[in-house]
SEVEXDO-739385 format. One record per residue (C-alpha): residue in three letters; y, z, x. Coordinates in steps of 0.001 Angstrom, whole numbers, padded with zeros to 6 digits, always signed. Each point is the difference from the previous one (the first is absolute). Last residue first. Layout:
residues N
alaYZX...
//
This chain:
residues 289
arg-016802+005616+013358ser+002592-002761+000380asn-001305-001999-002926val+002515+001371-002506ala+002801-000379+002544ala-001093-003621+000540gln+000287-000437-003799leu+003630+001111+000157lys+000789-002412+002758ser-001889-002745-001887leu+002129+000730-003081ile+003167-000607+002046leu-001387-003249+001506asp-001202-001248-003412val+003447+000589-001522ala+001679-001733+002937lys-002210-003106-000445gln+000495+000094-003712asp+003743-000416+000370gly+000935-000378-003672lys+003466+001325+000810leu-000345+002842-002453gln-003432+000802+001314ala+001306+000138+003554glu+002840+002288-001101lys-002417+002332-001712leu-002338+000142+003014gln+002903+000686+002313gln+001115+002841-002303lys-003476+001480+000005leu-000088-000182+003802ala+003352+001701+000285pro-001089+002832-002356gly-003351+000433+001875glu+001200-000002+003549arg+000227+003774+000420val-003060+000734-002112arg-001897-002784+001757gln+000860+001526+003389arg-001271+003398-001129arg-003177-001725-001260lys-000450-001573+003442glu+000129+003520+001485ile-002536+001111-002611phe-002351-002825+000960ser+000240+000865+003663leu-000820+003637-000792trp-003013-001266-001937glu-001289-002046+002930arg+000662+002697+002528leu-001991+002503-002116tyr-003054-002223-000160lys+000229-000736+003770asp-000029+003737+000785tyr-002635+000559-002666asp-002498-002240+001742pro-003500-000057-001563ile+001141+000609-003599asn-003020+000604-002146lys+001095+000450-003576gln-001663+001824-002924ser+001557+003389+000742ala+003455-001601+000047glu-000418-001333-003553glu-000839+003538-001171ala+002973+001456+001855ile+002364-002546-001515arg-001378+000704-003464ser+000345+003758+000416ala+003583-000361+001252leu+000887-002199-003013ala-001523+002459-002514ser+001527+003069+001618met+003427-001640+000076glu-000209-000829-003692pro-001430+003381-000959asp+002897+001938+001663asp-000593+003765+000121ala-002900-000356+002490ile+002257-001671+002537phe-000366+002411+002908asn-003560+000878-000992leu-000861-003687-000040leu+001420-000254+003525ser-002148+002848+001231glu-003156-001578-001481val+000719-003481+001378thr+000571+001560+003402val+003219+000391+001932lys+000602+001724+003328gly+002505+002280+001705asp-000176+002310-002997thr+003605+000270-001174asp+001593-003017+001708tyr-003011-002170-000924asn+000085+001097-003641glu+003730-000666-000195phe-000517-003431+001647ile-002786-000828-002429lys+002196+001124-002868gly+002741-002448+001028ala-002535-002780+000239ile-001204+000851-003478lys+003531-000025-001410arg+000832-003334+001551ser-003291-001503-001270leu+000877+001116-003520asp+003607-001157+000110thr-001188-003485+001000pro+000565-002326+002951tyr-000225+002469+002881asp+002728-001005+002454glu+002459+002580-001410leu-002338+002724+001264gly+000670-001287+003515val-002721-001725+001921ser+000030-000042+003804glu+000529+003695+000880arg-002165+001335-002788ile-002606-002598+000812ile-000146+000989+003647pro-000130+003738-000906ile-002758-000655-002610phe-002194-002092+002298glu-001976+003012+001308asn-000936+000841-003604arg-002400-002952-000235thr-001551-000359-003440leu+002717+001498-002128met+002764-001609+002067ile-001779-003367-000011glu-000444+000137-003808ile+003686+000768-000495ile+000890-003039+002132gln-002407-002061-001983glu+001559+001085-003286gly+003470-000995+001111ala-001272-003381+001151arg-001800-000575-003328ile+003198+000569-001933asp+001766-002493+002244gln-002755-002566-000420gln+000239+000315-003791gln+003783-000420+000217leu-000391-003068+002221asn-002420-001592-002455leu+002454+000658-002830thr+002803-001604+002064val-002143-003082+000600ser-000574-000463-003724lys+003580+000847-000947phe+001368-002480+002512gly-002260-002852-001146gly+000588+000693-003662ser+003713+000327+000028met+001208-003584-000292glu-003014-001229-001981arg+000279+002920-002453leu+003703-000718-000489lys-000760-003682-000567ile-002630+000824-002667lys+002452+002280-001745leu+002632-002815+000032arg-002481-002368-001652asp-000485+002429-002847asn+003757+000599-000206leu+000611-003721-000355lys-002558-000212-002751glu+001550+002921-001880glu+003530-001411+000490ala-001018-003081-001969ile+000602-003380+001697his+003028-002143-000810val+000940-000719+003622thr+003596+001258-000327gly-000442+002656-002656ser-002983+001480+001738leu+001775-000003+003343gln+002871+001999-001463asn-002323+002582-001599ile-002068+000286+003204tyr+003206+000475+002026gln+001236+002668-002403lys-003316+001882+000268gln+000170-000031+003749lys+003566+001278-000036val-000990+002796-002388leu-002884+000949+002309his+002413+000107+002960leu+002413+002200-001894arg-002821+002360-001106asn-001253+000737+003487asp-002655-000940+002560arg-001287-003322-001313pro+001472-001973+002891ile+001210-003515-000879ala-002047-002468+002012ala-002203-000779-003016val+003027-001647-001725thr+000588-002194+002996asp-003684-001022+000217leu+000304-000604-003768ile+002334-002909+000744glu-002520-001576+002316asp-002802+000482-002571ile+002222-001554-002702ala+000513-003095+002188lys-003706-000339+000734thr-000786+000213-003755lys+002662-002609-000703glu-001595-002261+002595asp-003354+000281-001734ile+001428-000514-003449asn+002204-003012+000901asn+003323-000004-001864leu+001317+002531+002538asn-000166-002571+002757tyr+000296+002216+003085lys+002450+000395+002904arg+003257-000486-001911gly-001058+002445-002721val-001197+002274+002801thr+003592+000450+001198glu+001601+000246-003432ile-002506+002639-001088arg+000645+001975+003226phe+003777-000235-000406ser-000308+001087-003620leu-002122+002927+001185leu+002566+001018+002579asp+003030-000010-002266val+002434-002891+000212ala+003219-000349+001988glu+002661-002172-001509asp+002935+002233+000895ile-001329+000492+003546cys-000321-003797+000461lys+003578-000416-001276gln+001169+002599+002501phe-001651-001997+002782val+001755-003198-001017gln+003360+001756-000303lys-000351+001587+003422gly-001111-003287+001602asp+002923-001981-001431lys+001645-000289+003432arg-003413-000504+001651ile-000792+002140+003048leu-001554+003143-001520cys-001789-001495-002997asp-001369-002691+002323tyr-001737+002739+002024pro-002111+000924-003032asp-001275-003608+000058leu+000754-002586-002684gly-002270-003006-000330glu-001185+000869-003508pro+002414+002465-001625leu-000527+003687+000876arg-002072+002069-002369ala+000941+003569-000953val-003041+002158-000855phe+000229+003134-002085leu-001831+003304+000334asp+000537+002977-002289met-000448+003132+002038glu-002485+002837+000481glu-001508-001276+003232ala-003640-000918+000331leu+000793-003540-001147phe+002175-000585+003017leu-002976-001080+002132asp-000785-002685-002575leu+003199-001832+000997ser-001095-000489+003605arg-002736-002575-000366asn+001706-002079-002667ser+003244+000103+002028ala-001783-001420+003044met-001638-002722-002052lys+003374-000955-001472gly+001564-000154+003458ala-002805-002191+001319val+000428-002364-002936asp+003788-000380+000542ala+002682+002180-001657asp+000387+002129+003173tyr-000514+003743-000392val+002381+002892-000651
//
């Protein structure tokens, strides 16, 4: 429950979107101007006043439309466009992860269309743009991270093929679960089998171990070919750098869900500074190697 003053309304606007991820119908009860939640507890008629507010609660979208209607002049085209964009920010905050959420989003678009007298098709087109804007930065950085992760797994395999003496260290430091793809995990596992059997691993012996799997053979051959074209002056340093990257990847995997939630909340609040900070953390991880 928030105060009925401007600060209270701003706080409710920021927090309401967080409930959109839940599978519930959301209504907003508004306290009369000048009445604080505390007044409902100490006034003799406080219970009746509060109950009246509950009875007159409006759905979230109606509350948003009412709020922006006081903020903007809806008879002015430019201001009406800004108002619609603010309302669509709420619609865009609804997760698109199941049928109920998609139905809710469709209902909001239908309701908004009837209120502002703009075709649903046009509102949906603008909504799609907003969804791309909200997710674009995160997806772009995430894609770069995934590419770096794949490269890290391949570099570790390359080091093991080139310098067998590092295999025990790598085996101890990098679990099979740390390799980012099924293919790289399988190849690493075969390298360990080959090493345990023969005490050493060559490209030829590894290819013999995986001869029945064309995909593994193709990847191992490519990694070996790329390794033959490199001149690494300090393999100790080279290995330390990639082991450090993998340790940071482990941390990213642990923190990823929380970081994604923080990004979503920052976007919902329109806190561009926080959004930029989170994206910069992810970008720093991309540049860490």
